[in-house]
N, C-alpha and C positions, 0 to 999 in steps of 0.2 A: 168470782176470783181468778186472777189470772195465773198463768203457769201452764203446764203442759199435762194435760189428760193422759194418766197412765195406770199401766196394772202390771202384775206381773204373771207369767204364763208359761206353760209348756206347749209348744207348738206342735201341730200334727202334719207331719211332711212327709211320710211313708205313702208311697203312690198307691199300694195295693190296698191300703189302709182307707185311704181317699177314695178311691174306686169304689168300695163298700158302702161307704157313708154316703156317696153321690147317688147309688141305686136306691139306698133306703129314702133319700130326699126326693128321688122320681117318684117312689112309691106312695109317701105321704101327699105329694102335689097332686096325686090321681084322686085324693078324697075330696077335691074340689073345695076345700076349706080355704079361706082366705088368710094365707100366711106367707113369710119372707123367709126362705132360707138363708143359711149362712152361706157365704161365697167359700169356695175351696181354699182361698188363700188365707182366710181369716178362720178357719179351723184352728182351735186351740182350747186347752183347759186352763182357766184362770184360778192362780193359786191365791192372788191378793189384788184386788180393785184398790187404787190409791187415789183416785180422785184427780185433782188438780194440783201439780207438785211445782211449786216455784223451782226454776232451772237451778238456782243455787244450793237447793237439797239433793238434787238428783244424784250428786257423788256419794253423799250420805247413804242413799237408797242402794246405789250399785255395791257400796262397800258392805252393807250389812247382808244383801243377797250372796254375795261372793263369800262370806263368811259362812253363812248358814249352808250353803249348796255344798261347799268343799268338804262338809263331813259326811256326804253321801257319795255311795259309789253309785255308776251307772244302773239302772234296773229297767226291767221290762213291764209295761202294763198291758194287760189284755182289755179289749173293749169289747164289751158284751152287753147286750140287752138295749130295749129302746124303753124310755119312760117320759113322764112329763111333770112339769110343775102349773098347778098344786098338785092335780092327779090326772090320770088319763081320760077320765069322763068328763072333765073341764081343762083340757090343756091351754096354756098360756106361753109356755115355753116345751119343747120338745128335745130331749137329750139321749146320749148314748152313755152308758153307765160303764163302771171299771170293777174287773173281778181282782185278777193278780195285779199288784202293785199298788193297789188301793190303801193299805197301810202306811207304807212309806211316802206315798203322795200327801195324806193327811197329816203325817208328822210334819213334813217339810213345811206345809202350809200353816200349821200351828207354831212352829219355830219362826217362820218369816212375821207371822201375826205377832208374836210375842217381841221380837227384835225390832220390828217397825214401830210398836206402839212406845218404845223407848225414844224413839224420834218423834214423837207426836203424832204419828199417824192412828186413826181410830181403830179399836180392836173390833173383831167380829163378834158379833151376838149370837148370831145362828149357829146351829151344828152344821158342820161343814160335812158336803158330799160331793166327791169328785165327780164331774159330769161335763161333758162336752155337748154345748149347746148347737143343735144343727137345724133348727126353725123356730120363729116366734109367730104366734096365732094372732092375727089382727082382726079378728071378728068371727064371721061365719066358720062353722065347724064342718059342715058337709058331713062325710061318715069317716072323719078323722079319728074319732076315739075307737071305732070297730078296727080300722086299719092298724093303729098302735097296739090293740091288744092282739091281733094277729100277728105281728113281728116282734113282740115283746120280748122275745128270747133270742132274737137273732147274733150271731157271731161275727163280729166287725174285723177281729185281728189283733195284732200285736204291734206296739210301737216301742221303740228302745229310747228310754228317756237318757240323754248323755249331757243337756244343757237347760237352763232355766233363763228365761228371756225377760228382761224389762222392755215393755212394749209402750210405744206413744199410740194414743187413738185421736184420729181426726174425724169429727162427725160432719157427714155431708149428706145432702138431701137423698143421695143414692145409696147411703149405706155409711158405715165406717170405714176408714182407712187405717190399718195398723203399720207400724214401722218399728223395726227393732232398734232399740237405743243402746242395749247392753247385753252380752250373753256371759252368764256364768256357767262355767263347766262343770260338773260333777267330777269328784276325785277319781 
């Protein structure tokens, strides 16, 4: 299907928080597991993956995004803890969790999902858990599960959420390249 591969996200651009995430990534890379870490410029929390969207429908998405986000005041998210999907003992995806700000994040995601469903986008079927993907496991685990258990309670820091972005994702052999198509400010 033609179109622009798109998603809605909250970017992580606080340098102190990024520095802490890079430290965690270095620690998990020391596990000798076969994994690919997410590049610093690509660190984000996905609120909704849209898939391929026809260019003519992007204005509808932007409008829905602006309408939902304008109902919220800026808020703080406390990034805390390291986990993995499906579980730490068999990680495929390594992520950072959210403590404070979690409820608002989930509420925004649910409202976006509901609003975009009216435009014909597929509804989410799984329960939504805010997480920041920091690595994807590509095979051999090494001692990654042990390292993840050791750092599972790490404090990453806080980010201020002032806007939500519609992003374009271009897949390349070296990894995805993300570009902001639209930014909706919280009120």
